[in-house]
C-alpha positions, 0 to 999 in steps of 0.5 A: 670366349662369345657365345654372339659369334654363331651370327658370323655365319659366314666365317670361315677361319676363327683364329684366338689362339693364345690369347689367354681365353677362360671358361668353357668352349660355348656350343653354338661355336657347333652353327658355324658351319662354314668353317674350314680352320678352327683355332682354340689352342694354346687358352685356360678352358676347361670343361668337354668338348662339345658334340655340337662340333661335329655339324663343323663337317667343313672343317678342315684344321680344328687345333684345341691343344693345348687347354684344360679340357676334359669330359671324354672325346666325343664320337661326334669329331668322328663327322669331320670326314674333311678333316685334315689337322686335328690336335687334342693334345695336351689337356685331360680327355682322357677324365670321362664326363656323361657326352664322351668317352675315355676311349679314342672313338672308333668313329675316327676310323672316317676322318679319313682325308686325316694327315696329322691325329696330335693327342698325347698328354691328355691320360687317355685309357682303352686300347688304338682302336683299329680303325684308325689303319683305314686313315692311309694319308695319316702322317703324324698320330701321337699318342704319347703320355695316354694310358693306352692298353692293349696291343698295336693293332696290324691294321696302322700298317696300313698307313703307308703314310705314317711318316712320324708315331709315339707311343712312348709312356702307356705302360700297359701297351704291349707285345711288339710293334707290327713288322708291318709299319717297320716294312713303311717305307715313309717311316722316319721315326717311330717312338715307342717304351722300351717293353714294346718289341719293335725291330725299326723303333727308338725306344725310351 
């Protein structure tokens, strides 16, 4: 990705998905503060997500899925308060480095406009933050194929627009899926591991 993109300061959309791009995501992208859509998915990008992406506060869509990104999840992404779609799946973000954490940042609770949060297949560790329950517009939450532990927070039942949630292949998740989630009339599909108790889930 050429760093000279930083001079295109009026750019509002940048679609470079499925372009066989390699190398690291340049920190200079953080200077494109008018971006509303940034699509870099389906490439061969390496390294970590730059904390500078947290400056893109006009973003509505951030698609970084299906690359080879690692190094944790920058807490600075919690500043993207207008974000509606955040796709990070199919990377290795749970492999930590200095600029991120291997857990789901609690700062994601500030992303109250999120409709889809897809973070499956990332080797993410730690627990599911209770702050995710603040995302009341959320319709799709995918966290399968990670290394999450602990219990499913009761606060997730506050997401009254939730239609789909996937939690399977997190062998250290325990307990039950809160009944408040199952009582949500919007729910269409919840998929968990069979080790979790749930009255409304499909277990695999």
